[in-house]
Phi, psi and omega in degrees: 000135181290146177288158179299321180300321179293316179297318180297319178297313179297321180296314181294322177295318180296316179296318180299312180296316182297315182296313181295321178295319180295314180298317179298315180296317179298318180296317179297319179295317179296320178297317179297315180297320178295322178296316179297317181296319179298320177301315180297317180295318181292324177293326176296321178296320182291313189264002173246005178293148181297325179294321178291323179301320178296318178295317184294313183297324182253020186290128179223029179101010178281082184289336180295313180297318179295318180295318179298317180297312181298321179299313182290318183295315182288333181288346180281351180258152182287329183277125180290133178219149181257149175239154178222142172242121185247147174235113182056038176087356180253138181288124177251334175210147177199167178275356180243155176244136180077177179078183181231156181262122180285135180279110179265169178298321178301310183296319180297319180294320181290322178297335176277356179106114179143205185216140181202152175217124182285141179212025181277139180296333184271000182289149180288335183206163173260136178215159182219128182229143180221129179286117181271351183093156179067023180085358181268145180224131173265129188223130178241134185232131176239111183285003177064024177295320180297321178295318180298318178295319180295317179294325178296318179297318179296319180297318178296320179298315181287334175295318177295317179297325180295317179296313180296318180297320179297316180297313181294320180296320179296316180294316181294318180295325178296316181294314182295318183298323179297322182283333183271336188302319184299310181291323181294328178298319177295321177296324178296318178299317179295321179295324178295321177294322179294326179293338177268005179092007180266087185276069178258163181292132175286121186267097174231122187275350182290152180253015179273193182298324179295318177298320177296322178298319180295324182290329181263355185300311182294324182293330183270341189300321183288340183263348188300311185295316183289331182268354189298308183296319178297321179296318180298318179296316180295321181293320179296317178296322180294319179299316180296318179297312181297320179297316180294313181296317179300318179297317183288327181276346184298314183296308179297324178295320179296317180296314180299315182296314183294319180291322178294319178297320179295316178297326183281331188255348185234150174273113184242151176288166187299318182296318180294318178300317179298320179295317180296316181295325177295320178296315179300317179298319180295318179292326176295317176299323179297316178295321178298321179297319179299314181298315180298320180291323177295321177295323179294321178299317178296330179292333181292346177291340177276151179295157180301155178283205182299132179269128180228166179282125186243140173271103185297322180295320180294320177297320179294320179295318179297319179295319179296321178294321179295333181258017184298323180295314180296316180291326180294326179299326182259359182070028181273132178264129177251118183245127181251128184229160173086180179220152177176149179230154178209149176261111185197189179275120186298315184298315184288321177294318178299318179299318180299309182297317181298315182292323178293319178292320177301315180296318181295317180293318184299321184256017172273151176284165177304132179074019183283179181231131174244122182250123178251119182244121180259133180236135180261206179094200182291332179234078181298150183210163174228123178249128178244115184239132174232160180249039183273213188289337178082178182238126178300149181303325182288347182253348187300328181280354184241005186294340181265004177284146179296135176066012181269134176232141176285331179224097186295322181296315180291324178300319177296316184297320182273358175086012181291150177258349183081013182245344186303308181291327177297318178296318179299316181294313182291328175295317178298316179299320182293338179265359184077015179267174183235125179240122182231163180228143175216143185208143167244104186309131178081356183241297181201154175225134181233132170247126186242120177256118183241130177258144182261013179212164180248000000 
């Protein structure tokens, strides 16, 4: 059997290696994602520039003008990239001489008519292609050589850190193990007596953490077996909860930290400082919103408060009025129709309607329409329909999960936390109501709240 000192040394070494490996991998992935994102932003600058628009709108095969523009535009960026001008799939001009052009999925799609930009992490290169009309195609290719060099430097740096970390971990574990061995040996003797049924007090005179462990050891022994399964379930739920919350808070925390560091380290003009502080304030509000929503979810574990007769149409109108600013920004019209009453908890029903309307407005296109239809009778209901982007079939069954988004990038842009629909669903469940979703992507999306009583 290995000694405690050996185990402690191996454990610390394993943790050191695991942590450094994780950090290194995470950093490389983030660098790669940032590189991909930078490519996309730079291509938008190139192909949305006014000079290119003039060339594109009046393009009639003048490849010289197009080549000159691409040469100048791409040279303004630090990362080297090649351009190609194709006619019916054949290269007529390029920034490279000799060699052959590999046919990528992006290029193939554009040659068939359209627009495409590759963004897969596993792709051999980044490329951007645009159909110029008349059989001509503008194509930009980044072989990712700059990214490879950057990742190589990071890998070498973390290799050095790994060697140093292993040496320090080994030395530290040796020192700690020597100091702990004496007290732990006494604890082992007491545990052996307990294994034989001799439930006597473990005699350790130290007042440190080991001594405290010995004092509570006997008190906990009788409860360990019965509480084990419950503890495992609670721990699993806690890990999932912490992972989800950590994931959601990571982005605003990163933004706040980076903007705060920039404000602290750079001299910025008043407008830029104001913009940065506004961003920090917005991300802080986002974190506060997440915390408030999580607290509200925990509140749903309690039974509903006093049940009163509610005018569903009036509640829908109030929610639409409260969201008038958000809908007005996008030019979205919210129309409330029908009549209906229900006996229920006012706060929870209001929360459901508000969250459904918020979601509908958020994912509606500019100038869209959100229709709220109230139905009375024995089974009163509220239907919220929008003509926005819709929900893909593979995601329709998961839209009510906590922190789940069908489009994470768009969810970030619109400020969503991924909790609104989850709160609506859990609120409906707590009231004995039924909340379902149906969608035809790009056509309509409907959320239907049905009550089983009047």
